[in-house]
N, C-alpha and C positions, 0 to 999 in steps of 0.2 A: 118188342114183338118177338125177337128171338129168345127162346128160353131153353134151358138145358137143366137136367136134374138139378144140380146144385148151383154152382156158382160160376157159370160162364161169365157172369157179371163181375166176378172177382178179379179177373185180369183184364186190364184195359183193352188189350187187343181183341179179346173176345167181344167186348162191348162194341167194338168197331163194326161188328157184323150185325148189329141190331136191325138194320133195315137196308134194303138196298133196291134192283130193277130187273127183253126177250131176244133182242138182237145183239146187244152189246156183249162183248167178251169181258170177263173179269180183268181189270187192270188197275194198277195203283201207282202212285208216285208221291214223293214228299211235296208238301204245299210250296207253291212258288214263293210265299212270304215267310217260310220257315226261318226262324232266327239262326244265325251261325252258332255252332257249338251247342245245339239243342241237347238237353239231358236224355231225351228218349229218341233213339234212332231205329226205325224199322228197316231191317236189312233184307228180309224176304217175307212175302205174304201171298198166300194162295187160298182159293175157296173152291171146293168141288161138291156136287156137280155144278156145271155151268151151262144153262142158268140154274139157280137154286129153285126148289119147289116149295110151295107153302105146305104146312102141316107134314113135313118130312125132315129127316136129318140131312144136314150138310156138314162138311168137315173142313176145318181150317188148319193150315200149316203156316208157321211163321218162325222168324228169328228176329230178335230185337235186342239192342244193347241199351243199358241204362248206365249213365256215367256217374250218377250220385243218387243217394237214397231219396225216394219220393214218398211223401207222407201228407197227411191232412194239413191244411185244406187242399184237396186235389179235385179239380173239377174237369169234367169232360163235356165239351160242347159239340153237338151234332148239327150240321147244316145239310139237310137232305133235299135234293131237287129231283123231281121226276122229269125225264127227258121226253118231250112230247113231239111226235113227228106229224106234221101237217101236210096232207096231200102228197106225201112222199118226196116233197121238194124242200121243205123248210122245217127246221126243228127249233124248239124253244124249251125253256125249263120253267117248271112251276114248283114253287117252294112247298114242301110238305110241312104243315104246321105241327106244333107240339100238341098232341091230343092227350092231355094230362089225365083224362078220365079213363084211359085204357091201361089196364095193368097196374102194378104197384108203383111204377115210376113214370108212366106215360110213354108214348110212342111218337116218333117224328123228330122234328128239329128242336130237341130239348137240351137242357143242361142238367147234368147229373153230378152229385157229390159222390165221387168214386169210393172213398174210404167208408162212408156211411153205408153205401149200397153193398159193398163187400161184406161188411160186418153183418148186415141184415141177412144176406143169403147164406153166409157161413153159419150163423146161428140156426137157420132153418134146415140146412142140408149138409153142413160140413164141407170138407174139401174133397172133390172127386179124384179118383185115381189118375185120370188123364192129366191132372195138374201136379199131383204129388210125384208121379212117375217121371214127369218132365222137370221137376224142381221149380215149378211155377208157384209163387205164393198166392194164397186165396184172400189174404187180408193185408192191409197196410201195416208197416211200410213195405214198398217195393225196393229192395236193396240193389245197390249198384252191381252190375254183372250182365251176362249174356243169357237170355232165355230163348229156348228153342223147342219146337215140337217136331223137328224134322227127322229125328231118329226113333223116338218112342211113339206110343199111340197118338194119333191125331186128335185134335180137340173137336168133339161133336157139338153142334149147335142145332137148335130146333126152331124153325120158323112157325110159331104158333099163331094162327089167325082166329082162334076160337073166341077171343074177346072183341074182334073187329066186327062192327055192324055189317049186315049183308050188303048194303049199297056201296060203302067204301071198299069192301072186299072185292067187289066186281071190278074195281079199277086198279087192283094191285099189280096185275100183269104189266110188264114194261121194263124200261131201262132207267137206272137211277145214278145220280152222281152225289157222293157223300163226302163232306169235309169233316174231319175229326180233329179237334184241337184239345190238347190236354194242358192244363195250367195249374200252377201252384202259387204260393205267395210271392214268388219272384217274377211271375209272368208265364208266357207260353213255354212249355218244356218239350213239346213235340206236336207235329201236325202232319197228317197225310190226307190225300184225296184219292178216292177210288170210285170206279164205275162197275156196276154189275147189273144183272137182270134177274127178274122174279117171274115165275110162271105158276099159276094155280091149276094148270091142266095136267 
């Protein structure tokens, strides 16, 4: 759902912003079941404005460390739940299914082959200045090191709802909890959970 000129998809942390939720403040944490010594460690992550708006730009700031080179096969699994408040007293979560017919790679609780997706967007759009200026690679491998957008220009992302049918689009407003797991041939290399809000007003 989030698209950006070129390859917001090319760096996994931008992909983490694919979808999200109007009362919840943006927050994030490592997954409770994150393996010790994970190869990918998110050190800082923020998203503004809060809440984010549909069909408008949002901006991500992050810092992440990679302890070893990451390359194909590299998959990212999204588990997205909408937080539903019932009668202002009780809340529950509803899983957002993978809607594979929307966009090139689908929207929702989907699994993506990161390196293939990076190559696809790189061939279409090249590598944007926001990535090159920050030293962030747009294609695999992602080499060991620390990557940050805290000093140079922030990473813009665009929440494009043009491909979302009218009825589902009416229900986009709200709060979301998303779990993002990145895995390679050795298993899980990184995992975070975050909450955010979406408004189309």
